[in-house]
C-alpha positions as CSV (number, residue, x, y, z in Angstrom):
1,M,-8.9,-14.3,34.8
2,A,-9.7,-17.5,33.1
3,R,-7.1,-20.3,33.2
4,A,-6.4,-22.7,30.4
5,V,-4.3,-25.7,29.3
6,V,-3.7,-25.5,25.7
7,F,-2.9,-28.4,23.3
8,A,-1.3,-27.0,20.2
9,Y,0.9,-27.3,17.1
10,H,1.3,-25.9,13.7
11,N,0.5,-22.3,12.4
12,V,-3.0,-22.4,13.8
13,G,-1.7,-23.4,17.2
14,V,0.7,-20.5,17.2
15,R,-2.1,-18.0,16.0
16,C,-4.7,-19.2,18.4
17,L,-2.3,-19.3,21.4
18,K,-1.4,-15.7,20.6
19,V,-5.1,-14.9,20.6
20,L,-5.8,-16.4,23.9
21,L,-2.7,-14.5,25.4
22,A,-4.0,-11.2,23.9
23,A,-7.3,-11.7,25.5
24,G,-5.9,-11.9,28.9
25,V,-6.3,-15.7,29.3
26,D,-3.8,-17.3,32.0
27,V,-2.2,-20.2,29.8
28,A,-0.9,-22.4,32.6
29,L,0.6,-25.2,30.4
30,V,1.0,-25.9,26.7
31,V,1.2,-29.5,25.5
32,T,2.9,-29.7,22.2
33,H,5.0,-31.8,19.8
34,E,8.7,-31.9,19.2
35,D,9.3,-31.5,15.5
36,S,10.1,-34.6,13.6
37,A,13.2,-34.9,11.6
38,S,11.5,-36.8,8.8
39,E,8.9,-34.0,8.2
40,N,9.3,-30.9,6.2
41,I,8.9,-28.2,8.8
42,W,7.6,-25.3,7.0
43,F,5.2,-24.0,9.7
44,E,5.7,-21.9,12.9
45,S,6.9,-23.3,16.2
46,V,4.5,-23.3,19.2
47,I,7.7,-24.0,21.4
48,S,9.2,-20.8,20.2
49,V,6.1,-18.8,21.3
50,C,6.2,-20.4,24.8
51,R,9.9,-19.8,25.3
52,T,9.2,-16.2,24.3
53,E,6.3,-15.7,26.4
54,G,7.6,-18.0,29.4
55,I,4.7,-20.4,29.2
56,P,5.6,-24.0,30.7
57,F,5.3,-26.6,28.0
58,I,5.5,-30.5,27.7
59,T,5.9,-32.7,24.6
60,P,4.5,-36.1,25.6
61,G,4.6,-39.0,23.1
62,D,0.9,-39.4,23.3
63,A,-2.3,-38.0,25.1
64,N,-3.0,-41.1,27.0
65,G,-0.3,-41.1,29.9
66,A,-1.1,-40.8,33.6
67,D,1.7,-38.2,33.8
68,L,0.1,-36.0,31.4
69,L,-3.3,-36.3,33.0
70,A,-1.8,-35.3,36.5
71,Q,0.0,-32.3,35.1
72,V,-3.3,-31.1,33.3
73,R,-5.2,-31.4,36.5
74,D,-2.5,-29.8,38.6
75,A,-2.8,-26.8,36.4
76,R,-6.5,-26.4,37.5
77,P,-7.8,-24.9,34.2
78,D,-11.1,-23.5,33.5
79,F,-10.8,-24.4,29.9
80,L,-9.0,-26.8,27.6
81,F,-8.2,-25.8,24.2
82,S,-6.8,-27.9,21.1
83,F,-5.4,-26.1,18.2
84,Y,-4.0,-28.5,15.6
85,Y,-2.7,-30.8,18.1
86,R,-2.2,-34.1,16.6
87,H,-3.3,-36.7,19.0
88,M,-7.0,-37.4,20.2
89,L,-7.8,-36.3,23.7
90,P,-9.0,-39.3,25.9
91,Q,-12.1,-38.9,28.1
92,A,-10.2,-38.6,31.1
93,L,-8.6,-35.3,29.8
94,L,-11.9,-34.0,28.4
95,E,-13.4,-34.5,32.0
96,V,-11.0,-32.2,33.6
97,A,-12.6,-29.0,32.2
98,P,-14.8,-27.8,29.2
99,A,-12.7,-28.6,26.1
100,Y,-12.9,-26.9,22.8
101,N,-11.1,-27.7,19.3
102,M,-10.3,-25.6,16.3
103,H,-10.8,-27.6,13.2
104,G,-9.8,-26.6,9.6
105,S,-13.1,-27.1,7.8
106,L,-16.6,-26.0,8.0
107,L,-18.0,-28.7,10.1
108,P,-19.8,-31.2,9.6
109,Q,-17.8,-31.2,6.2
110,F,-14.4,-32.9,6.2
111,R,-14.0,-34.1,9.6
112,G,-10.9,-36.0,10.3
113,R,-7.4,-35.6,9.4
114,A,-6.0,-33.4,6.8
115,P,-9.1,-31.5,6.1
116,V,-7.8,-28.8,3.8
117,N,-6.0,-31.3,1.6
118,W,-9.1,-33.2,1.3
119,A,-11.2,-30.2,0.6
120,V,-8.9,-29.2,-2.4
121,L,-8.6,-32.8,-3.7
122,H,-12.5,-33.1,-3.8
123,G,-12.7,-29.8,-5.7
124,A,-14.5,-27.9,-3.0
125,T,-15.1,-24.2,-3.4
126,E,-15.2,-23.2,0.1
127,T,-13.9,-24.2,3.6
128,G,-12.9,-22.5,6.8
129,A,-12.4,-23.1,10.4
130,T,-14.7,-24.3,13.1
131,L,-14.5,-24.0,16.9
132,H,-16.4,-26.7,18.5
133,A,-16.9,-28.6,21.9
134,M,-14.5,-31.6,22.1
135,T,-15.9,-35.2,22.5
136,V,-14.1,-38.6,22.3
137,K,-15.5,-38.8,18.7
138,P,-13.7,-36.8,16.4
139,D,-14.8,-33.3,15.4
140,A,-18.5,-34.5,16.5
141,G,-19.1,-31.8,19.2
142,T,-21.5,-28.9,19.2
143,I,-20.4,-26.0,16.9
144,V,-19.3,-22.7,18.8
145,A,-18.3,-20.6,15.8
146,Q,-17.2,-20.8,12.2
147,T,-15.6,-18.7,9.6
148,A,-15.6,-19.4,5.9
149,V,-13.1,-18.8,3.1
150,P,-13.1,-19.4,-0.5
151,I,-11.2,-22.0,-2.5
152,L,-10.2,-20.6,-5.8
153,P,-9.9,-22.9,-8.9
154,D,-6.0,-22.7,-8.8
155,D,-5.4,-22.5,-5.1
156,T,-3.1,-25.2,-3.7
157,A,-3.7,-26.6,-0.3
158,H,-0.8,-24.6,1.1
159,E,-2.6,-21.4,0.0
160,V,-5.9,-22.5,1.3
161,F,-4.2,-23.4,4.7
162,G,-3.0,-19.8,4.9
163,K,-6.7,-18.5,4.6
164,V,-7.8,-21.2,7.0
165,Q,-5.2,-20.2,9.7
166,V,-6.6,-16.5,9.4
167,A,-10.0,-17.8,9.8
168,A,-9.1,-19.8,12.8
169,E,-7.7,-16.6,14.5
170,I,-10.8,-14.6,13.4
171,T,-13.1,-17.4,14.7
172,L,-11.5,-17.6,18.0
173,W,-11.1,-13.7,18.6
174,K,-14.8,-13.0,17.9
175,V,-16.2,-15.8,20.2
176,L,-13.8,-15.9,22.9
177,P,-15.3,-13.2,25.2
178,E,-18.7,-15.2,25.0
179,L,-17.0,-18.4,25.5
180,L,-15.2,-17.2,28.7
181,A,-18.4,-15.8,30.0
182,G,-20.3,-19.0,29.4
183,R,-22.7,-17.6,26.8
184,A,-21.0,-19.0,23.6
185,P,-23.7,-20.1,20.9
186,R,-24.2,-24.1,20.6
187,L,-25.0,-25.1,17.2
188,H,-26.0,-28.7,16.1
189,N,-23.1,-30.7,14.4
190,D,-25.2,-32.8,12.1
191,L,-22.8,-35.7,11.2
192,A,-25.3,-37.4,8.9
193,R,-24.8,-34.3,6.5
194,G,-21.0,-34.3,6.8
195,S,-18.1,-36.3,5.6
196,Y,-15.0,-38.0,7.5
197,F,-11.5,-38.6,6.1
198,G,-8.4,-40.3,7.5
199,G,-4.8,-39.1,7.3
200,R,-2.8,-38.9,4.0
201,K,0.5,-40.4,3.1
202,P,3.0,-39.4,0.5
203,E,2.1,-42.5,-1.6
204,D,-1.4,-41.0,-1.9
205,G,0.1,-38.5,-4.2
206,R,0.6,-40.9,-7.0
207,I,-0.9,-39.8,-10.3
208,D,-3.3,-42.0,-12.2
209,W,-3.0,-40.3,-15.8
210,N,-6.1,-42.2,-17.0
211,Q,-8.2,-39.9,-14.8
212,G,-9.7,-36.9,-16.2
213,A,-7.6,-33.5,-16.0
214,Q,-9.6,-32.0,-13.3
215,Q,-8.9,-34.8,-11.0
216,V,-5.3,-35.1,-11.6
217,Y,-5.1,-31.3,-11.2
218,N,-7.1,-31.4,-7.9
219,L,-4.6,-34.0,-6.6
220,H,-1.7,-31.7,-7.7
221,R,-3.2,-28.8,-5.8
222,A,-3.8,-30.9,-2.9
223,V,-0.4,-32.1,-2.1
224,A,1.8,-29.5,-4.0
225,P,4.9,-28.5,-1.9
226,P,5.5,-27.8,0.8
227,Y,3.6,-31.1,1.0
228,P,5.3,-34.0,-0.7
229,G,3.8,-33.5,-4.0
230,A,2.0,-35.4,-6.8
231,F,4.3,-37.8,-8.5
232,T,4.6,-40.1,-11.4
233,E,7.0,-42.8,-12.5
234,Q,8.0,-43.0,-16.1
235,G,11.1,-44.8,-17.8
236,G,12.4,-45.6,-14.3
237,H,12.4,-42.1,-13.2
238,V,10.2,-40.7,-10.3
239,Y,9.0,-37.0,-11.1
240,I,7.1,-34.7,-8.8
241,I,4.9,-31.8,-10.0
242,E,6.0,-28.7,-8.3
243,R,3.8,-26.2,-10.2
244,A,1.2,-26.7,-12.9
245,R,-2.1,-25.3,-14.4
246,L,-4.9,-26.9,-16.4
247,H,-4.1,-26.4,-20.0
248,K,-6.9,-24.7,-21.9
249,Q,-6.7,-26.6,-25.0
250,P,-7.0,-30.4,-25.4
251,L,-4.1,-32.6,-26.6
252,P,-5.7,-35.3,-28.7
253,G,-3.7,-38.3,-29.9
254,L,-1.3,-38.5,-27.1
255,P,-1.3,-41.3,-24.7
256,P,-1.9,-40.6,-21.0
257,G,1.3,-39.5,-19.0
258,L,4.2,-37.1,-19.4
259,A,4.8,-35.5,-22.9
260,V,6.7,-32.6,-24.3
261,V,5.1,-30.6,-26.9
262,D,6.8,-27.3,-28.5
263,N,9.5,-27.4,-25.9
264,A,6.8,-27.6,-23.0
265,I,6.2,-30.2,-20.4
266,F,2.5,-31.6,-20.3
267,G,0.7,-34.4,-18.3
268,V,-1.8,-35.8,-20.6
269,C,-5.0,-37.3,-19.0
270,G,-7.4,-40.1,-19.8
271,D,-10.1,-37.3,-21.0
272,G,-7.6,-35.9,-23.7
273,R,-7.1,-32.6,-21.6
274,A,-3.6,-31.9,-20.1
275,L,-1.9,-30.3,-17.2
276,A,1.0,-27.7,-18.4
277,I,3.6,-28.5,-16.0
278,H,5.7,-25.4,-15.4
279,S,8.0,-27.2,-12.8
280,L,8.9,-30.8,-12.8
281,L,11.3,-32.1,-10.2
282,E,13.4,-35.3,-9.9
283,D,15.4,-35.6,-6.5
284,G,14.4,-32.0,-5.9
285,A,16.3,-30.8,-9.1
286,P,14.3,-29.2,-12.1
287,V,13.7,-31.4,-15.2
288,T,14.0,-29.4,-18.4
289,P,11.8,-30.1,-21.5
290,E,15.0,-31.1,-23.3
291,Q,15.9,-33.6,-20.7
292,L,12.5,-35.1,-20.4
293,A,12.3,-35.3,-24.1
294,A,15.3,-37.2,-24.6
295,R,14.3,-39.7,-21.7
296,L,10.8,-40.3,-23.4
297,A,12.4,-40.9,-26.7
């Protein structure tokens, strides 16, 4: 029976951990994170799975401590797996056993942090999940397996992430027998053909209405709730777009920014096109067209 130490968090961590257990892998230790009180925790809990299954788990502050290295070595794993764990694993850990990471894109595209959000922001029409060998350089190791999923024109990042977590489960389930037997494919991860992106902050959701409507719409889709949301400041108020669609008809003659037309809220963009905003929030409460019209007046 193969023995593994698993670094895991989030929904992908939960689903891939369950795949290992279903395949009979002996998970000797799980390394995960404590949930942050400042974060909107909309995803499943790896710690809950560990408690249900009786798997030992730890939540170190980072991945570089000597105690963590000793605990991983003491577990004597045949494999290390990282499933949406948020810290980079140092070389000392990667030397303990062959290590594999599940990344939420079709590598080499969208390496780095928040790959689903970046894919939506850039208007990609496809993404997926990639299992690859881990190296110190992020998302740079040889590719073991991939599964693609579509990004539809109105998909939000949250909706795409739901597809990606299923793609991750399928990817691992299909290739795991070969991986455990030492016969897994090794495909070149051509970084010269790829892209790398850093993490995103709530401030990155600020809307520039001078941009074209498609760019603004992609931003909304990329950060729509449960992510922090695309936001705009107007008349001393901060508004977050909860739900919107590209409006089919242009709204010429209106300045860029929020507007109320025929008792409906729009976000007018620099190219004269607009977003039809179906739900606008201020401090978590809905803003009606009547309220917004009065403020804009």
